[in-house]
N, C-alpha and C positions, 0 to 999 in steps of 0.2 A: 379659565380653569387651569390650575397648575398641573403640568404633566407629572405623571407618577414617576417616582425614582426608578432608574433602570431602563427607562424608555430608549435611550441611545443604544444600549446593548441589544435590546430586542429588535430595534430597527436594523441593526447590523446583522443580527441572526436572520431576519426576514430577507435581507438582501442576499445573504449567503444561500438561503434556500431557493430564492428566485433564480440565482445564477446557476445552481447545480441542477435543480429539478426542471426549470423551464428552459434554460439556455444550454444545459448539459455541459457546463464548464467545470473543470476540476475544482474541488473545494479549496485547495491551497492557492490556486490562481485567483479565485474569488476573494479569498482572505487578503491577498496582496493588493487587491483592487479597492479595498475599503478605504474611506477617506483617511488621510494621514493625521488629521486632527483628532481622530478617535483615540481615547486613552488606551494605553496598552492593556490595562486590566479589563476594560470593556471589550476590547478586541478578543482577548483570550476567553472571556465569558461568552461572547457571541459565538465563537467557534465551538465551545463546549455545548451550547444549546443546540446549534445547528447540527453538530455531529450526532447528538442524542436523537434528534428528530429523524435523521437519515438512517441511523441504526435500527430504530424501532418504528419506522414509517408505517409498515403494514398493521402493526398492533394499534398505533395511534389512530389511523384511519378507520380501523374496525370499531374502535370505541366511538368515534365521532359520527360515522355514517348513519346509524339508526336515529340520531338526534337531528338529522338534516333532511329536509324535504327534497332538496335538490342540491346539486354541486355548486358551491359558491365560487366566484372567480379566484384566481390564485392569490391575490393579496389578502383576501379574507381567509382563504383556506390555510395559508401559512400562519396567519395570526392564531387561528384555532389550533393548529398543530403545535405551535410554540407554547401556547397556554396549556394544552393538554400534556405536553412533555414536562412542563414545570410542575403541574399538579400531580402527575402520576409517577414521574421518574426522577425528578430533580429536587424534591423536598422543598419547593418554594412555598411560602405561606399562601393559602388559597386567595386571600384578598389581594395580595400583590400580583399573583399570577393572572387573575381575572382582570384586574384594573389595567395592567400593562398591555394585555392582549386586546382589550377593548380600545385603548388609546392607539394601539398599533393598526387596528383594522380601518378600512375606508369608512367614512361616516355613515354611509348608507347601510353598512353591515354591522355597525357597532352594537345595535340591539340584539341581532342574531348571535354574535360572538358572546355577548354577555349572558344571554339565556342558555346557550349550549354549554358554556364553560361552568356556569353555576350548577347545572345538572351533573357535569363531570366531577366538580368539586364535592358535591354532596355524596356521591358514590365513593370517591377517593380511589386508592389503589385497587380496591375490590373490583373496579371496572375491568381490570386486566385479568382477573381470575377466570380460569376456564378457557382462555384463548390458547391456541396452538401458536405461541409467539415465534418459535424458530421458523415455522412454515410461513406464517404471515409476513414476517420481516425479510423473507428471501424472495426475490422476483421469481415468478413461475418458471421461466426458461432456465434460470440457474439451478433451481431445485431439481428440475427434470434432468438436466445435464449431469449434475453431480450425483444424483441417484443412479443414473446409468453407469457412471464411471466408478463410483465408490460404494454403492449399495447403501446399507443402513448407516454408514458413516456420514451420510449427508446431514443427518440431524446434529451430530456432534460438530460438524463444520459450521452449520448455521448457528449453533449455540455459541461457538467461539467468536462470532461476529457481534455479539450483543453488548459487549463491554469494551472499555478503552484498553489499548495494548500497552504493555510496559515500554520503557525506553531501553533500547539495546545499543551497546557501544562496542566497537572493535578497538582494542588497544594497540598503540604503537609498541614496538619492541622495547621491553624493559620498563614499561609504564606500570605504576601501581594503581589498583582500582580505587575509586572513591569510596568513602564510608557508606555502608548500606548496600553495596553492590553484591549481587549473587553471581558467582563465577559458573557459567554453564559448562557442561562437558566439552563443548566444541571451542571453548575459549572466549566466548562473548561475555561481556559484563552486562548484567541485567539490573536496571533500576526500576523503582515503582512507577506505575502510570502517573502521568502528570508532572514528573520531574522535569525541570527546566535545564536543558543541557548547558546553556550559557552560564548558569549559576554554579556549575560543578568546577572544583579546583582542577586545573590542568587543561581545561578546554581551550583557553586562549593560547596556551603554549603548545598545542597540537599533540597532546598525549593520547588522544582517542578521537574517534569520529562516530557519528550516528549511523547504524546499519543493523537492520533486523538480523536476528540470529540465523535465519534461513538464507538471507541475502548474502551472508558472509561465506556460505558453504561452497559455491562454485569456484571461487578463487582459491579457497583452501584445498579443494579436491583437484584443482589443476596442478598443485604441488610445484609452484615456481621455484627455480633454482637460481642462485646468484650468477649474474652475468648472462643469463638467457635473454634473447631478444623476444619480447612478448608484446602482442597487440591486444589492447582492450578496445573492442569495437562497440559503438553506441555507449560511450564510456560515462557520460554524465549521470549522476552528480559527482562521481569520482571515488566512491567507497571501494570498489574493486580495483581501480587503478592504484589507490593507496595501498591496498593489501599486496599487490604485485610489486610495487616499488619498495615497500618496507621489507619484502623478502629478498631484495637485492637484484631484481630483474631490471633490464633496460627496457622501459615501458614506452610504447607509443599509444597514446590515448586518442581515439578517433571519435568525433562527435559532430553531427550535422547542424544541430540547432545552436545559434549564436548565443542566445540567452542562457541555455544550459551549459554551454562551453565556458561562459564567464563564471558561472557558479563552480564548475569543476576547477578552473584555474584558481579561484579564491580558496577553495578547500585545500588544494595541494599546497598553496602558499602557507596557509595556517599550519599545515602538518609538516612543513619543511621537507617535502618529498619530491624528488625529481621525476619528470616525465616529458617526453616530446609530445606536444599537443598539436593535433591536426584537425582543422575544421573541414569536414568532407562527409559525403554520403558513403557509408561503408560499403554499400552494395555496388558502388561504381568506382571507388577509390583503388588505385594500384600502388602498392608500396615500392620503394626503390630496391628492396631486396626481400626475399621471403623470410618468414619468422620461424623461430623454434617452436613457438606455441601461440595460441590465440584464445582469448576469452571473449565469447560472443553472448552477452546478455541482451537478447533481442527485444525491441519494442513489442508489446503484446497488449491484450485486453486487461491485464493486471488484476484479474479476478482473485488472485491469491493474496492481494493486499487489502481486502475489504475491511479487515479488523483495524487497520490503520487509516484507511481511506474509504469511509462508508459511502461516499458519493459514487464510487465505482459501480456499486450494485445497481444504481439507478441511471447512470450515464451510459452504460454499455447495453447492447442489444445482441441477440443471437446472430444477426447478420454481420456483426463486427468480427466474429471469430474466424470465418474463412478468409476474410480480407487480411487479417493479421497473420494468419498462417501462411498465406501466399507471400507476404513481405518477408517473413522469417525464412522461407525456403530460398528466396533470392539472396538473403544475407548469408545463409549457410553455403550456398554455391560460391559466392564471392570469397568467403573465408577460406574455403578449400583451396582456392587458387593462390592464396597468400602464404600457404604453409610450405615449409621445406618437406621433401620426402622424409617420411618418418616423424614429422612434426605432429603435435597433438592439438586438438581443438576441444574445448568445453563449450557446448551450446547450452544456454539456460533461458528460461522465461519465468516471470513471476505470475504465471497463470495456472489455474486449476483445470483448464480445459484440455483434454487429451489431444485435440487437434493441434494445439500449440506446444505439445510436448512429445509424447510417445509416438504420434503419427509421423514425426520427422525421422524416425530411425530408418525406415525403408528408403526415404529420399536421400539420406546421407550415404547409405550403402551404394546407391546408384551413382554417387559422385566419387567413388573410390575411397571413401572414408570408412576405415575399419573400426568396429566398436572396440573400446577398451573398458570393459566393465569394471565397476568398483565392487568391492565386497564389504561386508559389515565391518571387517577389520580396518577399513579405510575411514570409518566414521564412528569412533568409540562414543558410546552414550546415546546413539541414535540409530541402532541397527534397523528399526522399522522403516526408516526412510530410504533404504536401499531396496530397489525392486528386484524381482526374480531375473530381469534382464540386465541387472547391474547398473541401472540408472538411479538418480536421486529423485525422490518424490516426497516433498514435505507437504503437510496440510496444516491448517490453522488449529486443528484439534490435537496435534501431537504436542507432547509436553504440556498438556492442559493444566496440570497442577502447578506448573511453573509459569503459566501465563501464555502458553501457545507460541506459535510462530507463523510467519507468512507461508503461503502455498507457493512452492517452487518446483520446477522440473529442471534437471540438468543431465546431460549425457556427455561422455568423453569418447573421442575418436582419434585415430592415427591416420595420417595421410599415407596411402599405399605408395610404394615405389622405393 
């Protein structure tokens, strides 16, 4: 029998789901591991399908579960999820969605997949009506944590995770925006979701780099000045390093991971921006001389990036939060020792969990780091992101009409002395 068209794409999507849901690998890492012979269009389509399944996993499983007597093994379950996503969310013709899912499933489960998906196809998108999709598509521990931290806004946060994010670009000084770009109040250029950055004029020449609007704020709020010696700790992939260097600072970029360091080096080369690059664990590294300022965008659970990385919602667990917070505390203590007296530190994480943000304020004070609050005047166009304590707290539901933004926390301190 001739395989149905599109089967290589669905096989790749199944492999991505297996890697993210069964092996808890990052989606981008799984995408890079797909066979090199896969056509780039098939690779992109597989990513689109897998990302949709991950974004709407709870709703998809809610539709499938009543039609299953017992839980099938992962290969069959992923075939069902892919077929349901195509039928209900991706406008794939029913015959094609069912046929490719059946071909994708293990032979012993082909009949089951066929029967279940035919029932889903008969009902169509109406199968999703009446479901509390934002709640279903958010893991329970995240919903509970965000409700405790943000109250009713938890629903808006969850809503923001249900669709693809726009492409955000940080411009080099003097660069002109591409056609169709929206210029956000903070200076970010925003392009429509699905825009291929490599197709934009000026990319190869280094006129801009990819960086979520929220991710661009910590370096902006550090307010780097020409000639300042500034360290960017945990620097890869290099967007913040580029911001600091473009402002004229003498930047030292510190990164522990060799693979991420290579990516940082490549990005800076494309952008024609200078930095001293150091491979080291920032928690143990000692600079030859103290810095005027430090930007510490610390490794975290990344729960603020789910709209761009839907695998994060399923890869992380509640137990990951305290471990991440402990590592961040060690990095803050190390950064404090690297500063000149009077030097300033901006600590940031792309997490929505307060344990990885606001909870560090007291720890910083115990290290002799004095708070340097921001005011709404420091962030025109986004006053709601400045907290009463003078910290930055963005959420995916902010600027909802413009396409939202990642969830970030940032705080600024001055070293006493």
